[in-house]
KELO-131969 format. One line per 4 residues: their letters; for each residue x, y, z of N, C-alpha, C. Coordinates in nm, 4 decimals, m for minus. Example, Ala and Ser with C-alpha at 12.3 -4.5 7.8 and 13.67 -1.06 7.14 Angstrom:
2
as = 1.3190 m0.5690 0.7800 1.2300 m0.4500 0.7800 1.3200 m0.3300 0.7800 | 1.2850 m0.2250 0.7080 1.3670 m0.1060 0.7140 1.2900 0.0030 0.7870
***
This chain:
264
mslp = 0.0779 m0.1407 0.0127 m0.0011 0.0059 m0.0191 0.0890 0.1262 0.0181 | 0.0664 0.2005 m0.0998 0.1487 0.3373 m0.1088 0.0749 0.4455 m0.0404 | 0.1644 0.5563 m0.0220 0.1005 0.6747 0.0328 m0.0123 0.7205 m0.0402 | m0.0979 0.7999 0.0223 m0.2274 0.8732 m0.0541 m0.1368 0.9744 m0.1322
ttad = m0.1704 0.9910 m0.2566 m0.1166 1.0679 m0.3575 m0.2149 1.2055 m0.3742 | m0.1341 1.2739 m0.4440 m0.2093 1.4087 m0.4748 m0.3563 1.3742 m0.5356 | m0.3735 1.2682 m0.6147 m0.4900 1.2550 m0.6841 m0.5851 1.1891 m0.5838 | m0.5439 1.1550 m0.4504 m0.6463 1.1127 m0.3707 m0.6819 1.2082 m0.2742
lpdt = m0.5976 1.3289 m0.2850 m0.6194 1.4395 m0.1842 m0.6710 1.5606 m0.2642 | m0.7477 1.6492 m0.1859 m0.7836 1.7813 m0.2566 m0.6470 1.8655 m0.2715 | m0.6680 1.9684 m0.3738 m0.5407 2.0423 m0.4022 m0.4951 2.1164 m0.2855 | m0.5718 2.1462 m0.1741 m0.5194 2.2129 m0.0509 m0.4311 2.1378 0.0180
ltvt = m0.3977 2.0161 m0.0083 m0.2916 1.9326 0.0611 m0.2087 1.8609 m0.0391 | m0.0784 1.8703 0.0205 0.0146 1.7979 m0.0603 0.0999 1.7005 0.0376 | 0.1585 1.5909 m0.0242 0.2268 1.4861 0.0553 0.3624 1.4430 m0.0150 | 0.4561 1.4488 0.0566 0.5900 1.3993 0.0145 0.6364 1.2949 0.1126
esgd = 0.7463 1.2074 0.0750 0.8011 1.1364 0.1509 0.9393 1.1548 0.1842 | 0.9769 1.1066 0.3240 1.1233 1.1386 0.3506 1.1748 1.0178 0.4297 | 1.1829 0.9189 0.3516 1.2161 0.7952 0.4132 1.0994 0.7354 0.4866 | 1.1119 0.6944 0.6042 0.9577 0.6413 0.6660 0.8955 0.7340 0.7340
vavl = 0.9300 0.8874 0.7111 0.8568 0.9983 0.7428 0.7709 1.0407 0.6330 | 0.6465 1.0683 0.6571 0.5486 1.1364 0.5414 0.5285 1.2800 0.5933 | 0.5489 1.3602 0.4997 0.5101 1.5158 0.5379 0.3853 1.5494 0.4466 | 0.2758 1.5931 0.5317 0.1591 1.6324 0.4738 0.1553 1.7875 0.4944
tlnr = 0.1375 1.8747 0.3838 0.1278 2.0138 0.3960 0.0147 2.0830 0.3485 | m0.0425 2.1680 0.4479 m0.1577 2.2384 0.4072 m0.1138 2.3478 0.3178 | m0.2062 2.3490 0.1850 m0.1601 2.4140 0.0614 m0.2638 2.5099 0.0252 | m0.2875 2.6030 0.1198 m0.3715 2.7200 0.0861 m0.3338 2.8503 0.1377
pekr = m0.2133 2.8753 0.1024 m0.1592 2.9937 0.1624 m0.2219 3.1248 0.1281 | m0.2936 3.1297 0.0053 m0.3670 3.2710 m0.0081 m0.4887 3.2941 0.0864 | m0.5424 3.1727 0.1582 m0.6461 3.1928 0.2605 m0.5505 3.1736 0.3989 | m0.4516 3.1862 0.4098 m0.3718 3.1584 0.5389 m0.3809 3.0028 0.6048
naln = m0.4252 2.9251 0.4853 m0.4450 2.7793 0.5109 m0.5922 2.7685 0.6192 | m0.6636 2.8462 0.5945 m0.7847 2.8357 0.6635 m0.8610 2.6986 0.6122 | m0.9329 2.6298 0.7182 m0.9771 2.4821 0.6702 m1.1167 2.4967 0.6262 | m1.1357 2.4399 0.4914 m1.2506 2.4263 0.4453 m1.2763 2.2764 0.4796
detv = m1.4247 2.2520 0.4428 m1.4707 2.1002 0.4594 m1.3716 2.0044 0.3628 | m1.3418 2.0374 0.2532 m1.2740 1.9490 0.1599 m1.1058 1.9134 0.2334 | m1.0641 2.0227 0.2815 m0.9354 2.0062 0.3536 m0.9315 1.9110 0.4669 | m1.0522 1.9366 0.5550 m1.0458 1.8548 0.6847 m1.0804 1.7029 0.6495
lgie = m1.1625 1.7004 0.5166 m1.1868 1.5468 0.4914 m1.0725 1.4833 0.4094 | m1.0076 1.5574 0.3585 m0.8484 1.5151 0.3012 m0.7651 1.4967 0.4174 | m0.7668 1.5491 0.5091 m0.6685 1.5248 0.6365 m0.7169 1.3833 0.6850 | m0.8548 1.3581 0.7055 m0.9002 1.2299 0.7591 m0.8647 1.1134 0.6768
hfft = m0.8838 1.1496 0.5265 m0.8174 1.0434 0.4308 m0.6967 1.0094 0.4361 | m0.6144 1.0835 0.4432 m0.4607 1.0830 0.4578 m0.4416 0.9832 0.5716 | m0.4642 1.0134 0.7027 m0.4546 0.9527 0.8199 m0.5090 0.8186 0.8308 | m0.5933 0.7826 0.7553 m0.6938 0.6507 0.7617 m0.6315 0.5752 0.6581
nlpr = m0.5432 0.6252 0.5726 m0.4854 0.5333 0.4735 m0.3398 0.5484 0.4552 | m0.2854 0.5574 0.5757 m0.1378 0.5511 0.5704 m0.0804 0.4097 0.5631 | 0.0419 0.3558 0.4932 0.0847 0.2560 0.4834 0.1768 0.2208 0.5711 | 0.2012 0.0924 0.6073 0.2756 0.0383 0.7290 0.4163 0.0832 0.7322
gvra = 0.4699 0.1130 0.5982 0.6041 0.1745 0.5998 0.6312 0.3253 0.6478 | 0.5255 0.3948 0.6783 0.5356 0.5291 0.7326 0.5296 0.5053 0.8856 | 0.6387 0.5532 0.9443 0.6389 0.5416 1.0915 0.6104 0.6866 1.1779 | 0.6173 0.7674 1.0924 0.5850 0.9019 1.1522 0.5488 1.0066 1.0543
vvla = 0.4680 1.1251 1.1010 0.4383 1.2055 0.9981 0.4491 1.3424 1.0376 | 0.4906 1.4406 0.9585 0.4991 1.5824 0.9982 0.4010 1.6466 0.9153 | 0.3332 1.7332 0.9805 0.2180 1.8250 0.9460 0.2720 1.9605 0.9316 | 0.2780 2.0079 0.8104 0.3266 2.1449 0.7778 0.2445 2.2331 0.7020
aqgd = 0.2876 2.3383 0.6640 0.2117 2.4591 0.6060 0.2815 2.5247 0.4947 | 0.2175 2.5414 0.3784 0.2740 2.6553 0.2820 0.2504 2.7824 0.3143 | 0.3482 2.8821 0.2862 0.3084 3.0226 0.3282 0.3703 3.0697 0.4791 | 0.3310 3.1604 0.4885 0.3693 3.2410 0.5872 0.2953 3.1740 0.7619
hfca = 0.1752 3.1171 0.7332 0.0935 3.0652 0.8334 0.0679 2.9430 0.8420 | 0.0703 2.8787 0.9589 0.0299 2.7283 0.9764 m0.1153 2.7263 0.9491 | m0.2069 2.7828 1.0110 m0.3478 2.7784 0.9802 m0.4324 2.8798 1.0568 | m0.5237 2.9590 0.9956 m0.5812 3.0718 1.0542 m0.7125 3.0303 1.0996
gldl = m0.7533 2.8983 1.0851 m0.8837 2.8321 1.1530 m0.9824 2.8118 1.0464 | m1.0957 2.8081 1.0850 m1.2169 2.7586 1.0018 m1.2240 2.8569 0.8921 | m1.2428 2.8211 0.7809 m1.2839 2.9169 0.6478 m1.4235 2.9485 0.6807 | m1.4445 3.0845 0.7502 m1.5875 3.1234 0.7977 m1.6888 3.1191 0.6832
sels = m1.6440 3.1138 0.5435 m1.7329 3.1068 0.4448 m1.8034 2.9588 0.4481 | m1.7551 2.8693 0.4948 m1.7933 2.7472 0.5240 m1.9139 2.7371 0.6263 | m1.9277 2.8192 0.7044 m2.0210 2.8039 0.7910 m2.1584 2.8011 0.7517 | m2.2330 2.6949 0.7808 m2.3547 2.6844 0.7331 m2.4697 2.7548 0.8178
egda = m2.5684 2.8245 0.7297 m2.6812 2.8894 0.7992 m2.8094 2.8059 0.8080 | m2.7633 2.6632 0.8144 m2.8543 2.5722 0.8463 m2.8901 2.5562 1.0323 | m2.9680 2.4411 1.0501 m3.0224 2.4685 1.1684 m2.9126 2.3847 1.2853 | m2.9353 2.3849 1.4084 m2.8465 2.3206 1.4797 m2.7894 2.1789 1.4668
vtgl = m2.8780 2.1073 1.4014 m2.8275 1.9703 1.3724 m2.7373 1.9743 1.2679 | m2.7409 2.0593 1.1709 m2.6352 2.0727 1.0739 m2.5022 2.1314 1.1226 | m2.5052 2.1999 1.2234 m2.3926 2.2574 1.2913 m2.3364 2.1434 1.3757 | m2.4052 2.0499 1.4396 m2.3619 1.9488 1.5243 m2.2826 1.8524 1.4425
qhsr = m2.3469 1.8404 1.3106 m2.2909 1.7256 1.2337 m2.1424 1.7699 1.1572 | m2.1369 1.9062 1.1465 m2.0370 1.9697 1.1030 m1.9148 1.9553 1.2090 | m1.9427 1.9918 1.3188 m1.8728 1.9866 1.4453 m1.8107 1.8357 1.4561 | m1.9021 1.7432 1.4458 m1.8608 1.5984 1.4781 m1.7726 1.5514 1.3595
mwhr = m1.7897 1.6035 1.2481 m1.6849 1.5769 1.1215 m1.5480 1.6184 1.1646 | m1.5485 1.7181 1.2135 m1.4027 1.7684 1.2489 m1.3426 1.6722 1.3574 | m1.4165 1.6485 1.4591 m1.3824 1.5571 1.5570 m1.3267 1.4292 1.5092 | m1.4067 1.3869 1.4135 m1.3707 1.2468 1.3460 m1.2199 1.2664 1.2673
afea = m1.2292 1.3659 1.1755 m1.0994 1.3834 1.1248 m0.9836 1.4100 1.2215 | m0.9898 1.4746 1.3261 m0.8657 1.5122 1.4029 m0.8490 1.3930 1.4956 | m0.9463 1.3281 1.5230 m0.9283 1.2021 1.6157 m0.8352 1.0910 1.5189 | m0.8486 1.1069 1.3809 m0.7662 1.0148 1.3178 m0.6184 1.0491 1.3047
iefg = m0.5817 1.1911 1.3687 m0.4644 1.2327 1.3802 m0.4062 1.1811 1.5196 | m0.4867 1.2214 1.6264 m0.4696 1.1993 1.7666 m0.4531 1.0316 1.8008 | m0.5403 0.9626 1.7564 m0.5499 0.8337 1.7693 m0.5091 0.7569 1.6397 | m0.4383 0.8207 1.5597 m0.3951 0.7452 1.4311 m0.3047 0.6523 1.4474
pvpv = m0.2386 0.5838 1.3458 m0.1364 0.4668 1.3620 0.0023 0.4915 1.3928 | 0.0477 0.6416 1.3921 0.1871 0.6946 1.3991 0.1884 0.8156 1.4592 | 0.2759 0.8548 1.5271 0.3017 0.9963 1.6085 0.3220 1.1076 1.4892 | 0.2586 1.2247 1.5417 0.2600 1.3325 1.4178 0.3316 1.4372 1.4991
vaal = 0.4121 1.4984 1.4058 0.4941 1.6202 1.4588 0.4244 1.7497 1.3644 | 0.3900 1.8614 1.4236 0.3497 1.9707 1.3628 0.4567 2.0784 1.3526 | 0.4755 2.1266 1.2365 0.5620 2.2398 1.2237 0.4677 2.3774 1.2094 | 0.4863 2.4691 1.3280 0.3781 2.5658 1.3209 0.4782 2.7080 1.2896
kgav = 0.4087 2.7888 1.2232 0.4598 2.9448 1.2169 0.3359 3.0072 1.1839 | 0.3581 3.1574 1.2155 0.2509 3.2447 1.1965 0.1353 3.2213 1.2634 | 0.0244 3.2281 1.2065 m0.1268 3.2083 1.2786 m0.1446 3.0742 1.2964 | m0.1708 3.0236 1.4317 m0.2146 2.9064 1.4685 m0.3516 2.9463 1.5549
vggg = m0.4508 2.9712 1.4823 m0.5626 3.0379 1.5414 m0.6921 2.9735 1.5279 | m0.7705 2.9625 1.6219 m0.9124 2.8963 1.6176 m0.8737 2.7292 1.5890 | m0.9512 2.7139 1.4839 m0.9423 2.5856 1.4242 m0.8076 2.5235 1.3944 | m0.7104 2.6174 1.3609 m0.5600 2.5805 1.3467 m0.5029 2.5503 1.4728
lela = m0.5580 2.5969 1.5792 m0.4938 2.5441 1.7147 m0.5540 2.4213 1.7558 | m0.6687 2.3919 1.7204 m0.7556 2.2715 1.7236 m0.6851 2.1625 1.6557 | m0.6428 2.1798 1.5283 m0.5704 2.0961 1.4388 m0.4284 2.0667 1.5127 | m0.3678 2.1726 1.5456 m0.2230 2.1395 1.5878 m0.2254 2.0754 1.7322
aath = m0.3319 2.0968 1.8197 m0.3734 2.0277 1.9535 m0.3839 1.8540 1.9258 | m0.4314 1.8332 1.8075 m0.4530 1.7043 1.8082 m0.3213 1.6244 1.7435 | m0.2056 1.6894 1.7272 m0.0758 1.6424 1.6966 m0.0015 1.5938 1.8334 | 0.0981 1.5217 1.8118 0.1692 1.4683 1.9421 0.2818 1.5507 1.9772
vrva = 0.3475 1.6060 1.8737 0.4626 1.7027 1.9236 0.4547 1.8109 1.8271 | 0.4846 1.9457 1.8793 0.4567 2.0720 1.8150 0.5806 2.1425 1.8042 | 0.6361 2.1709 1.7162 0.7372 2.2767 1.6854 0.6977 2.3916 1.6266 | 0.7499 2.5156 1.7135 0.6801 2.6451 1.6698 0.8010 2.7392 1.6146
estt = 0.7892 2.7818 1.4926 0.8795 2.8913 1.4708 0.8599 3.0224 1.5361 | 0.9560 3.1012 1.5404 0.9525 3.2313 1.6255 0.8337 3.3183 1.5904 | 0.7831 3.3076 1.4729 0.6757 3.3909 1.4065 0.5551 3.3455 1.4470 | 0.5415 3.2276 1.5307 0.4058 3.1692 1.5658 0.3287 3.2380 1.6482
fyal = 0.2052 3.2616 1.6411 0.1106 3.3366 1.7578 m0.0076 3.2380 1.7556 | m0.0932 3.2223 1.8757 m0.1885 3.1460 1.8948 m0.3187 3.2454 1.9530 | m0.4287 3.1904 1.9107 m0.5491 3.2662 1.9515 m0.6787 3.1840 1.9357 | m0.7773 3.2041 2.0302 m0.9044 3.1570 2.0104 m1.0011 3.2563 1.9891
pegm = m1.0422 3.3060 1.8720 m1.1070 3.4449 1.8823 m1.2540 3.4157 1.8626 | m1.3137 3.2661 1.8674 m1.4383 3.2456 1.8638 m1.5277 3.3564 1.9387 | m1.5109 3.3562 2.0682 m1.5891 3.4369 2.1550 m1.6309 3.5606 2.0720 | m1.5198 3.6293 2.0143 m1.5312 3.7612 1.9411 m1.6319 3.7637 1.8154
rglf = m1.6434 3.6480 1.7727 m1.7295 3.6043 1.6346 m1.8664 3.5530 1.6798 | m1.9121 3.5550 1.8218 m2.0296 3.4987 1.8347 m2.0321 3.3455 1.8504 | m1.9264 3.2656 1.8248 m1.9065 3.1411 1.8148 m1.8729 3.0464 1.9387 | m1.8650 2.9383 1.9358 m1.7655 2.8598 2.0476 m1.6969 2.7357 1.9606
vggg = m1.5885 2.7057 2.0235 m1.5068 2.6142 1.9682 m1.5689 2.4837 1.9229 | m1.5492 2.4263 1.7974 m1.6286 2.2985 1.7521 m1.5350 2.2065 1.7061 | m1.4051 2.2084 1.6986 m1.3097 2.0997 1.6472 m1.2272 2.0249 1.7561 | m1.2750 2.0305 1.8855 m1.1971 1.9570 1.9669 m1.1176 2.0282 2.0724
asvr = m1.1368 2.1644 2.0594 m1.0342 2.2587 2.1472 m1.0851 2.2561 2.2856 | m1.2234 2.2425 2.3162 m1.2440 2.2572 2.4649 m1.2011 2.1198 2.5336 | m1.1805 2.0092 2.4642 m1.1052 1.8853 2.5141 m0.9803 1.8986 2.5111 | m0.9017 1.9225 2.4063 m0.7611 1.9017 2.4096 m0.6775 2.0036 2.4513
vprl = m0.7176 2.1374 2.4140 m0.6336 2.2650 2.4465 m0.6233 2.2778 2.6196 | m0.7264 2.2505 2.6868 m0.7111 2.2522 2.8362 m0.6292 2.1582 2.8944 | m0.6019 2.0538 2.8029 m0.4909 1.9493 2.8479 m0.3530 1.9932 2.8600 | m0.3380 2.0905 2.7518 m0.2125 2.1469 2.7188 m0.1800 2.2650 2.8177
mgva = m0.2695 2.3545 2.8137 m0.2628 2.4936 2.8827 m0.3351 2.5202 2.9954 | m0.4308 2.4204 3.0282 m0.5209 2.4544 3.1593 m0.6504 2.5208 3.1075 | m0.7594 2.5089 3.1808 m0.8945 2.5614 3.1652 m0.8787 2.7201 3.1681 | m0.8181 2.7443 3.2611 m0.8094 2.9090 3.3211 m0.7374 2.9797 3.1885
rmtd = m0.6297 2.9283 3.1438 m0.5655 2.9936 3.0207 m0.6512 3.0040 2.9191 | m0.7097 2.8754 2.8933 m0.7930 2.8692 2.7643 m0.9146 2.9652 2.7589 | m0.9767 3.0016 2.8944 m1.0833 3.0876 2.9163 m1.0401 3.2293 2.8855 | m0.9240 3.2795 2.9383 m0.8775 3.3848 2.9120 m0.8773 3.4246 2.7645
lmlt = m0.8042 3.3197 2.7010 m0.7872 3.3523 2.5444 m0.9338 3.3906 2.4732 | m1.0328 3.2881 2.5188 m1.1650 3.2903 2.4452 m1.2417 3.4208 2.4924 | m1.2451 3.4569 2.6254 m1.3085 3.5833 2.6660 m1.2616 3.6924 2.6365 | m1.1211 3.7235 2.6176 m1.0525 3.8438 2.5790 m1.0031 3.8678 2.4555
grry = m0.9680 3.7528 2.3483 m0.9379 3.7720 2.2340 m0.7672 3.7722 2.2344 | m0.7144 3.7706 2.3588 m0.5614 3.7605 2.3598 m0.4897 3.6787 2.2693 | m0.3738 3.7048 2.2409 m0.2920 3.6163 2.1622 m0.1708 3.5844 2.2477 | m0.1082 3.4770 2.2082 0.0160 3.4393 2.2745 0.1121 3.4261 2.1701
daae = 0.2246 3.4873 2.1838 0.3518 3.4660 2.0934 0.4090 3.3216 2.1041 | 0.5087 3.2752 2.0329 0.5774 3.1544 2.0438 0.6405 3.1291 2.1682 | 0.6874 3.2401 2.2425 0.7631 3.2084 2.3760 0.6415 3.1934 2.4749 | 0.5469 3.2626 2.4950 0.4227 3.2488 2.5663 0.3656 3.0957 2.5523
glaa = 0.3485 3.0722 2.4221 0.2848 2.9434 2.3626 0.3580 2.8245 2.4260 | 0.5071 2.8333 2.4269 0.5955 2.7342 2.4798 0.5683 2.7188 2.6290 | 0.5574 2.8326 2.7077 0.5677 2.8328 2.8394 0.4315 2.7684 2.8732 | 0.3383 2.8141 2.8044 0.1759 2.7624 2.8535 0.1790 2.6094 2.7969
glsq = 0.2572 2.5665 2.7268 0.2386 2.4275 2.6872 0.1819 2.3958 2.5517 | 0.1815 2.5075 2.4632 0.1120 2.4804 2.3324 0.2148 2.4132 2.2432 | 0.3481 2.4408 2.2704 0.4175 2.3544 2.1678 0.5476 2.3103 2.2682 | 0.6283 2.2265 2.2125 0.7290 2.1602 2.3020 0.8827 2.2171 2.2605
yvve = 0.8713 2.2798 2.1490 1.0008 2.3328 2.0917 0.9673 2.4877 2.0257 | 1.0724 2.5630 2.0101 1.0702 2.6914 1.9414 1.2027 2.7034 1.8710 | 1.1980 2.7417 1.7530 1.3001 2.7501 1.6764 1.2895 2.8765 1.5719 | 1.4048 2.9013 1.5052 1.4241 3.0447 1.4416 1.3147 3.0260 1.3186
egag = 1.2702 3.1339 1.2697 1.1910 3.1504 1.1553 1.2494 3.0703 1.0261 | 1.1654 2.9888 0.9747 1.2387 2.9222 0.8688 1.2780 2.7819 0.8986 | 1.3008 2.7429 1.0309 1.3557 2.6305 1.0681 1.2559 2.5285 1.1252 | 1.1265 2.5622 1.1101 1.0366 2.4461 1.1736 1.0197 2.3226 1.1080
vdra = 1.0205 2.3237 0.9891 0.9986 2.1911 0.9069 1.1177 2.1140 0.9255 | 1.2252 2.1513 0.9005 1.3541 2.0742 0.9051 1.3664 2.0048 1.0556 | 1.3328 2.1040 1.1442 1.3291 2.0548 1.2715 1.2366 1.9355 1.3327 | 1.1096 1.9682 1.2428 1.0169 1.8707 1.2586 1.0520 1.7416 1.1961
ieia = 1.0994 1.7279 1.0869 1.1566 1.6218 1.0151 1.2530 1.5438 1.1004 | 1.3540 1.6201 1.1550 1.4339 1.5805 1.2413 1.3949 1.4797 1.3655 | 1.3006 1.5517 1.4316 1.2324 1.4880 1.5334 1.1547 1.3715 1.5020 | 1.0895 1.3959 1.3804 0.9974 1.2688 1.3368 1.0763 1.1482 1.3094
rqia = 1.2016 1.1659 1.2370 1.2888 1.0450 1.2042 1.3487 1.0308 1.3396 | 1.3703 1.0805 1.4335 1.4024 1.0404 1.5687 1.3104 0.9315 1.6320 | 1.1667 0.9816 1.6036 1.0807 0.9238 1.6534 1.0414 0.7918 1.5920 | 1.0754 0.7802 1.4346 1.0533 0.6631 1.3700 1.1450 0.5694 1.3849
gnat = 1.2594 0.5897 1.4762 1.3708 0.5090 1.5148 1.3155 0.4361 1.6357 | 1.2108 0.4717 1.7124 1.1726 0.3921 1.8096 1.1066 0.2664 1.7776 | 1.0917 0.1891 1.8788 1.0116 0.0708 1.8496 0.8791 0.0964 1.8219 | 0.8186 0.0271 1.7236 0.6784 0.0557 1.6672 0.5700 0.0431 1.7946
qsny = 0.5933 m0.0723 1.8857 0.5057 m0.1046 1.9767 0.5149 0.0033 2.0750 | 0.6441 0.0713 2.1094 0.6503 0.1667 2.1993 0.5758 0.2831 2.1698 | 0.5892 0.3406 2.0354 0.5322 0.4634 1.9975 0.3776 0.4196 1.9687 | 0.3220 0.3107 1.9587 0.1846 0.2963 1.9696 0.1227 0.3106 2.0935
aiiq = 0.1861 0.2517 2.1881 0.1514 0.2805 2.3466 0.1564 0.4033 2.4064 | 0.2625 0.4735 2.3464 0.2596 0.6358 2.3999 0.1252 0.7013 2.3168 | 0.1094 0.6738 2.2139 0.0024 0.7773 2.1498 m0.1289 0.7147 2.1853 | m0.1493 0.5807 2.2141 m0.2741 0.5315 2.2051 m0.3102 0.5040 2.3631
alpr = m0.2157 0.4586 2.4477 m0.2619 0.4163 2.5678 m0.2264 0.5229 2.6768 | m0.1245 0.6004 2.6581 m0.0593 0.7334 2.7385 m0.2060 0.8256 2.7721 | m0.2359 0.8868 2.6620 m0.3766 0.9611 2.6826 m0.4976 0.9041 2.7605 | m0.5067 0.7897 2.7474 m0.6272 0.7229 2.8112 m0.5921 0.6944 2.9511
iaea = m0.4745 0.6450 2.9658 m0.4284 0.6318 3.1141 m0.4340 0.7640 3.2069 | m0.3894 0.8855 3.1523 m0.4023 0.9862 3.2069 m0.5458 1.0462 3.2404 | m0.6232 0.9945 3.1689 m0.7730 1.0313 3.2038 m0.8458 0.9396 3.2686 | m0.7795 0.8294 3.3064 m0.8558 0.6967 3.3862 m0.8099 0.7427 3.5393
npre = m0.9144 0.6808 3.6314 m0.8802 0.6739 3.7567 m0.7599 0.6138 3.7886 | m0.6801 0.6524 3.8968 m0.5629 0.5666 3.9289 m0.5506 0.4094 3.9188 | m0.6654 0.3641 3.9553 m0.6656 0.2025 3.9571 m0.6773 0.1598 3.8345 | m0.7492 0.2192 3.7360 m0.7651 0.1821 3.6053 m0.6195 0.2028 3.5438
gyfm = m0.5680 0.3211 3.5695 m0.4641 0.3846 3.5084 m0.3319 0.2817 3.5091 | m0.3294 0.2446 3.6496 m0.2074 0.1434 3.6836 m0.2194 0.0072 3.6229 | m0.3372 m0.0302 3.5916 m0.3686 m0.1330 3.5501 m0.3284 m0.1445 3.3938 | m0.3798 m0.0392 3.3109 m0.3623 m0.0330 3.1652 m0.1915 m0.0111 3.1513
eamm = m0.1346 0.0488 3.2600 0.0041 0.0856 3.2547 0.0668 m0.0659 3.2659 | 0.0335 m0.1448 3.3366 0.1096 m0.2856 3.3501 0.0752 m0.3573 3.2295 | m0.0608 m0.3560 3.1631 m0.0836 m0.4416 3.0559 0.0079 m0.3929 2.9352 | 0.0108 m0.2576 2.9021 0.1066 m0.2023 2.8058 0.2385 m0.2263 2.8161
aaia = 0.2767 m0.2153 2.9360 0.4279 m0.2509 2.9785 0.4735 m0.3982 2.9326 | 0.3878 m0.4857 2.9823 0.4044 m0.6275 2.9447 0.3807 m0.6535 2.8050 | 0.2824 m0.5838 2.7474 0.2823 m0.6351 2.5768 0.4197 m0.5657 2.5289 | 0.4704 m0.4716 2.5413 0.5673 m0.3990 2.4743 0.7115 m0.4758 2.4931
qgsd = 0.7291 m0.4948 2.6460 0.8355 m0.5655 2.6512 0.8524 m0.7282 2.6242 | 0.7227 m0.7647 2.5910 0.7456 m0.9113 2.5420 0.7434 m0.9403 2.3857 | 0.7639 m0.8265 2.3444 0.7812 m0.8359 2.1794 0.9435 m0.8653 2.1401 | 0.9572 m0.9188 2.0280 1.0936 m0.9548 1.9787 1.1732 m0.8528 1.9640
dakd = 1.1059 m0.7299 1.9341 1.1802 m0.5991 1.8816 1.2255 m0.5686 2.0244 | 1.1541 m0.5612 2.1339 1.1867 m0.5041 2.2661 1.3164 m0.5929 2.3284 | 1.3084 m0.7084 2.2973 1.4154 m0.8194 2.3407 1.5352 m0.7977 2.2749 | 1.5211 m0.7502 2.1331 1.6518 m0.7250 2.0676 1.7065 m0.6140 2.0814
rmra = 1.6404 m0.5087 2.1321 1.6566 m0.3634 2.1680 1.7464 m0.3729 2.3166 | 1.6906 m0.4458 2.4188 1.7429 m0.4686 2.5289 1.8768 m0.5282 2.5271 | 1.8775 m0.6172 2.4424 1.9942 m0.7059 2.4475 2.1295 m0.6285 2.3723 | 2.0791 m0.5457 2.2749 2.1852 m0.4565 2.2210 2.2176 m0.3387 2.3378
fleg = 2.1280 m0.2914 2.4253 2.1670 m0.1899 2.5099 2.2532 m0.2513 2.6192 | 2.2165 m0.3980 2.6574 2.3117 m0.4457 2.7713 2.4388 m0.4859 2.7155 | 2.4621 m0.4966 2.5794 2.5937 m0.5438 2.5159 2.6481 m0.4240 2.4934 | 2.6296 m0.2985 2.5032 2.6646 m0.1856 2.4887 2.6678 m0.1205 2.3351
rapk = 2.5755 m0.1807 2.2589 2.5662 m0.1381 2.1235 2.4421 m0.0533 2.0865 | 2.3705 m0.0180 2.1938 2.2748 0.0964 2.1838 2.3189 0.2321 2.2331 | 2.2510 0.3261 2.1712 2.2905 0.4833 2.2047 2.2248 0.4858 2.3313 | 2.2954 0.5678 2.4469 2.2522 0.5998 2.5763 2.1916 0.7377 2.5655
vtdr = 2.1008 0.7639 2.6606 2.0511 0.8890 2.6712 2.1174 0.9910 2.6327 | 2.2428 1.0001 2.7133 2.3200 1.1323 2.7026 2.3667 1.1266 2.5469 | 2.3520 1.0446 2.4621 2.3951 1.0525 2.3377 2.2832 1.1345 2.2493 | 2.1898 1.1485 2.2855 2.0834 1.2355 2.2142 2.0581 1.3631 2.2411
***
């Protein structure tokens, strides 16, 4: 099975390969990569059709901005049920990122606003260029977040900070976003994609079962009560360490053939 090609995706998305890392790029720079339905459904298609050879994904963007949010021209004037279904479509697409088959590293720059922050929050590692800024302006538009922000963003920055962003229209710059937990790295302007690919390649070198446990089990354990969390942790630890891959890696470490933490 090969990577989804440009023929499989809308022209608002492009995909390239870099070894066992796939790079999916938002390609709507004239709209600051605002998300229309076609793009959101294309993202879902991409992440639900990854081949086994891909071990990590970088989510990047053309132009000066990662994503300025929902394309407001896409907002339906239909009834509440239509709005509900639209929101749930975004939830389904972004869940394909968060709970998909491989870790995803986002390369952020410029606007990471509204639905753009919702998209970024669904990824696992976020690299922000120094130009990055974050905002949730839905309150100013008479709206409420609908792409998963009310669930994912408080996990990163806390309810109080998110409330402030939504009530005041305040924006965070790259350094403030790092301090708040919206990204894990800040790099110079123009260096985001290269750093994201470097991190994705490092992640791709991990054991498949470990990566899967980290992105699938860890969030669920964090949400569980302690009794269930400890049990899930024990189960995942047993499954991971029982694999042939883990045994080979441990043998290499014990024999001095594996890199140590200080080497990374």
